N, C-alpha and C positions, 0 to 999 in steps of 0.2 A: 504494499500500500504506500502511496506517495505521501510524504510528510504533509500534515495539515489537511488532508482529505477527510471529509465527514466530521469535522470538528475534532479530529484526533491529534491535536497539537501537543508535542512534547518539548518544544523549544521556545525560548523567549529571545528571538533575534539571532543575528549571525554570529556574534561573539559567543553566545551560549552554545550554539551548534559546535563551533570550533573547540570550545573548552570541553564539552561532553565527548566529542569525537576523540580528542587527544587522550582524555581520561580512559575511554573504553578501548581504543585501538592503537594508541600511541601516535607519534608523529606520522607514521606510515598511513594512518587512517585518513589524513588530509590529502594523500596522493592516490587513494584508491580509485582506480579507473583512469588514472592519468595517461597511461599508454594507449588505452582505447580512445581517450579524448583526442590524442594526437592522430591516431588512426582514423578517427571520425572527421575531425576538422580539416585535416590536410586534403583528403580527397574531396571533401565538401567544397572547400575553397577552390580547388583546381577545377572541379566540375562547374562551379558557379561562374568563374571567370571565362572558361571555354564556352559555356552556354550563353553568357552575356555577349561575347564577341560574335558568336555565330548568329544569335538572334538579331543583332544589329545589322549585320551584313544582309541577312535574309529580308529583314524589314525594309531596308533602304532599297534593295533590288525590287521588292514588291511595290514600293512607292515610285518605282521608275527611275531611281537614281543609280548611276553607275559609280562605283567607288573610285574608278580611275579618273573621273571627271573632276578637274581642278576648279572649274567655274561654278560648280553647284554650291549655293549658300542657302542652307535650309533656314526656314523661319525659326524663331525662338520657340514657338509652340510645337512645331514639328520635332525639333531637336529634343526638347524635354519629353515629349510623348514617346519618341523612339527609345530614349534612355530609360524612362520609367517602365515602358513595356518590356524592354530587355531585362531590367531588374526583376520584374515579376516572372518572366519566363525562366530566367536563370535560377530564381528561388524555387520555382516549381520543379525544375529538372534536378537541381542539387538535393532538394528535400526528398524527392522520390527515390533517388539512387542511394542516398546515405542514411535514410531513416532506420533501416535495419541495424546498422552499426550504432546509431544513437540510442535505439531501444536497448540494445545489449549494454552499452555504456551506462545508461541511466539505471538499469537494473543492478548493475554492479555497484554503482555509487550510492543510490538512495533507497532502493526497494527493500533493504533488509535481508538480502540473500547472503548472509554472512558465510564466508569461507568457500563460496561457490566460485568455480572458474568460469571463464567465458564460455567454454564448451558446455558446462553444465547448465548455464543460463540458456544457451541455444537449445539444448535438449528439452529444458522445461517449457520454453516458449512454444516449441513444436508440439509437445505433449498437451499443453493447455489449449492453444488456439490454432494449431497448424501454422502454415506459413504466413497467414494473415496477421498473426500475433507480432510479427516483426514490423508491421506497419502501424502499431498503436502510436497515436500521437502524430500521425502524418498531417492532419489538418492544422494543428497549432504550429508544427514545425514548418509547414509550407508558409503559413501566415507570417511567422517570425522571420524566416529567411527572406521572404519576398519584401516585407516591410523594411527590414534592416538593409537589405541589398539595394532596394530602390532609393531609400533616403541616403544611403552612403554614396551611391553612384551619382545621384543628382548633386549632392554637396561637392563631391570630388570634381565632377565635370564643371560645375559652376566656378569653383575656386581655380581650376585649371584655366578656364577662359578669362577669369579676372586677372590672373597673373600674366597671361599672354597679352592682355590689353595693356597692362602696366608696362610691360617690356617694350611695347610698340610706341608708348607715349614718350 
């Protein structure tokens, strides 16, 4: 069960969590699932950026713009729309591909499966819900990755244009 679900709260803030975790599992408890976090977030980021780039190229082609054309200057609205759409598509793609890894990582970190290995978590997920169990939380993960990615890329692209305009001045 996820902490805090159904009024089942055992902690009073982040520091209380850290203190109780160190008391029960030692310093190593703070790093439980760290390896799987790296294994989850690295491919997630790679898939996100690849999907973002590919979706932009496809969208511009669909809009009739050849990427080789130097004379094309999209409107501000077009540019933001294509970037935001790319962020959403990238979030959808990355969340769909990496949610199984995130589900395993989350189980190892917070679901109270003390002493279980990743392999045992995989076996229990399959036994409980079949392969669809790996996609628990896909909706929130999709929303989170899409919202984060879209806001991040819009801020990045805005700042990049702002800096480029400053250099030209």
